[in-house]
FIROZA-360349 format. One line per field, with one value per residue (C-alpha): residue number from 1; residue in three letters; chain; y, x, z. Coordinates in nm, 4 decimals. Layout:
N
drenvex = [NUM,...]
bake = [ALA,...]
loza = [A,...]
y = [Y,...]
x = [X,...]
z = [Z,...]
This chain:
146
drenvex = [1,2,3,4,5,6,7,8,9,10,11,12,13,14,15,16,17,18,19,20,21,22,23,24,25,26,27,28,29,30,31,32,33,34,35,36,37,38,39,40,41,42,43,44,45,46,47,48,49,50,51,52,53,54,55,56,57,58,59,60,61,62,63,64,65,66,67,68,69,70,71,72,73,74,75,76,77,78,79,80,81,82,83,84,85,86,87,88,89,90,91,92,93,94,95,96,97,98,99,100,101,102,103,104,105,106,107,108,109,110,111,112,113,114,115,116,117,118,119,120,121,122,123,124,125,126,127,128,129,130,131,132,133,134,135,136,137,138,139,140,141,142,143,144,145,146]
bake = [MET,THR,GLU,PRO,TRP,ASN,PRO,THR,ASP,PRO,GLY,VAL,LEU,ARG,LEU,PRO,SER,GLY,ARG,LEU,VAL,ARG,GLY,ARG,GLY,LEU,ARG,ASN,PRO,LEU,PRO,GLU,GLY,PRO,ALA,PRO,THR,TYR,ALA,VAL,TYR,LEU,LEU,GLY,LYS,GLN,PRO,PRO,GLU,VAL,PRO,TRP,HIS,ALA,ASP,TRP,LEU,ARG,TRP,PRO,ASP,PHE,ARG,LEU,PRO,SER,ASP,ARG,THR,ARG,ALA,GLU,GLU,THR,LEU,LYS,ASN,VAL,TRP,SER,ARG,ALA,ALA,THR,GLU,ARG,VAL,GLU,LEU,ALA,CYS,GLY,GLY,GLY,ARG,GLY,ARG,THR,GLY,THR,ALA,LEU,ALA,CYS,LEU,ALA,VAL,LEU,ASP,GLY,VAL,PRO,PRO,GLN,GLU,ALA,VAL,ALA,TYR,VAL,ARG,GLU,HIS,TYR,ASP,ARG,HIS,ALA,VAL,GLU,THR,PRO,TRP,GLN,ARG,ARG,TYR,VAL,ARG,ARG,PHE,ALA,ALA,PRO,VAL,ALA]
loza = [A,A,A,A,A,A,A,A,A,A,A,A,A,A,A,A,A,A,A,A,A,A,A,A,A,A,A,A,A,A,A,A,A,A,A,A,A,A,A,A,A,A,A,A,A,A,A,A,A,A,A,A,A,A,A,A,A,A,A,A,A,A,A,A,A,A,A,A,A,A,A,A,A,A,A,A,A,A,A,A,A,A,A,A,A,A,A,A,A,A,A,A,A,A,A,A,A,A,A,A,A,A,A,A,A,A,A,A,A,A,A,A,A,A,A,A,A,A,A,A,A,A,A,A,A,A,A,A,A,A,A,A,A,A,A,A,A,A,A,A,A,A,A,A,A,A]
y = [-1.8530,-1.9359,-2.0940,-1.7961,-1.7426,-1.9054,-1.6082,-1.7364,-1.7633,-1.5149,-1.1829,-1.2341,-0.9284,-0.9624,-0.6434,-0.5511,-0.6846,-1.0251,-0.9893,-1.1457,-0.9991,-1.1251,-0.8792,-0.9896,-0.8886,-1.0142,-1.0468,-1.3332,-1.6799,-1.7448,-1.8679,-2.2278,-2.2970,-2.1811,-1.9262,-1.5998,-1.5848,-1.2159,-0.9952,-0.6357,-0.5656,-0.2245,-0.1675,0.0986,-0.1391,-0.4124,-0.7307,-1.0764,-1.2956,-1.5054,-1.7917,-1.6079,-1.2894,-0.9894,-0.6158,-0.3783,-0.0467,0.1711,0.2696,0.3478,0.2360,0.4759,0.6871,0.7127,0.5671,0.7347,0.7573,0.8208,0.7920,0.4481,0.3517,0.4376,0.2432,-0.0551,-0.0624,-0.0417,-0.3402,-0.5283,-0.4601,-0.5807,-0.8957,-0.9822,-1.0692,-1.3808,-1.4337,-1.4865,-1.1424,-1.0499,-0.7103,-0.7108,-0.4829,-0.5482,-0.5723,-0.6033,-0.3122,0.0399,0.0271,-0.2913,-0.1521,0.1725,-0.0137,-0.2364,0.0727,0.2170,-0.1094,-0.0696,0.2788,0.1300,-0.1300,0.1364,0.2060,0.5834,0.7167,0.8544,0.5039,0.2908,0.2920,0.1852,-0.0891,-0.2307,-0.2045,-0.3952,-0.6662,-0.7018,-0.5651,-0.3212,-0.1522,-0.1095,0.2291,0.3598,0.7278,1.0425,1.0928,0.7344,0.8032,1.1284,0.9458,0.7029,0.9849,1.1541,0.8350,0.8636,0.5926,0.5191,0.7090,0.4659]
x = [-1.3561,-1.1115,-0.7745,-0.5304,-0.2192,0.0981,0.2863,0.6197,0.4985,0.6448,0.4625,0.2625,0.2628,0.1650,0.0072,0.0505,-0.2993,-0.1989,-0.4003,-0.2207,-0.2382,-0.0511,0.1005,0.2314,0.3235,0.0908,0.3847,0.5074,0.3496,0.0766,0.2483,0.1964,-0.0450,-0.3983,-0.5664,-0.7005,-1.0643,-1.0685,-0.8295,-0.7948,-0.5988,-0.4341,-0.3964,-0.4434,-0.6537,-0.9013,-0.7334,-0.7926,-1.0655,-0.9738,-1.1651,-1.1986,-1.3850,-1.1832,-1.2234,-1.0351,-0.9094,-0.7981,-0.4450,-0.1982,0.1638,0.3815,0.0738,-0.2020,-0.5542,-0.7801,-1.0650,-0.9227,-1.2576,-1.3164,-0.9565,-1.0062,-1.3352,-1.1769,-0.8725,-1.0928,-1.2852,-0.9587,-0.8448,-1.1766,-1.1870,-0.8252,-0.9418,-1.1218,-1.0191,-0.7117,-0.6865,-0.4423,-0.3366,-0.1519,-0.0247,0.2100,0.5370,0.4101,0.6106,0.4872,0.1085,0.0915,0.3402,0.1454,-0.1814,-0.0157,0.1219,-0.2321,-0.3518,-0.0775,-0.2165,-0.5652,-0.4117,-0.2653,0.0811,0.1401,0.1171,0.4723,0.6034,0.3866,0.6193,0.9136,0.6975,0.6060,0.9648,1.0861,0.8182,0.7199,0.9700,1.2532,1.1691,0.7972,0.6337,0.8340,0.7542,0.7523,0.3790,0.3048,0.4908,0.2958,-0.0323,0.0432,0.1372,-0.1976,-0.4041,-0.6603,-0.6955,-1.0556,-1.1951,-1.2449]
z = [-0.3611,-0.6385,-0.5641,-0.5558,-0.7628,-0.6403,-0.4906,-0.6277,-0.9890,-1.2387,-1.2501,-0.9307,-0.7051,-0.3400,-0.2130,0.1557,0.2318,0.0948,-0.2271,-0.5238,-0.8749,-1.1806,-1.4219,-1.7583,-2.1089,-2.3800,-2.6209,-2.4019,-2.3967,-2.1424,-1.8242,-1.7198,-1.4388,-1.3722,-1.5954,-1.4609,-1.3618,-1.4539,-1.6498,-1.7588,-2.0755,-2.0947,-2.4672,-2.7324,-2.9416,-2.8572,-2.7260,-2.8690,-2.7215,-2.4170,-2.2508,-1.9164,-1.8268,-1.9404,-1.9763,-2.2007,-2.0735,-2.3663,-2.2724,-2.5541,-2.5132,-2.3072,-2.2310,-1.9713,-1.9786,-2.2348,-1.9811,-1.6344,-1.4569,-1.6104,-1.5293,-1.1625,-1.1495,-1.3268,-1.0988,-0.7883,-0.9285,-0.9909,-0.6342,-0.4940,-0.7084,-0.6235,-0.2708,-0.4003,-0.7649,-0.9839,-1.1426,-1.4170,-1.5525,-1.8834,-2.1570,-2.4479,-2.2557,-1.8986,-1.7579,-1.8309,-1.8326,-1.6259,-1.3727,-1.3525,-1.2931,-1.0313,-0.8554,-0.8495,-0.6911,-0.4307,-0.3536,-0.3180,-0.0859,0.1437,0.0033,0.0092,-0.3505,-0.3415,-0.2488,-0.4800,-0.7832,-0.5677,-0.4132,-0.7536,-0.8788,-0.5734,-0.5736,-0.9417,-1.1977,-1.1436,-1.4771,-1.4034,-1.4653,-1.7587,-1.8096,-1.5959,-1.6637,-1.5535,-1.2260,-1.1820,-1.2529,-0.9678,-0.7278,-0.8029,-0.7934,-0.5153,-0.2560,-0.1510,0.1449,0.4325]
């Protein structure tokens, strides 16, 4: 098991289960401290190379994921890996796409879909999830069947 994120570090969201995930904007410098062990970059174009394992989820700015099935699979993988790894989600600014993805993780973690955006705004960034269609995407995001 990898040493987890420090829950008080900037951008780190603690989900109700205790899982920690870091959200950030790629336009900002890499935060000090440990690097992620796994990251998913939510961008309209391919991200630059990084020295840790990373996946790219095509997700244009202010929009929704280009492939929603792949997005759901990827976010379920992120949620699972966050139990034992330092996982990072990032887009350009760290609010819209990253906030939407974090809200979907909150749904996977048991937060009711209609409350997930508010949860992320309270615990990550008050401006997270920027568009009406991003909010609707979170409300319709399916939690796994237990």
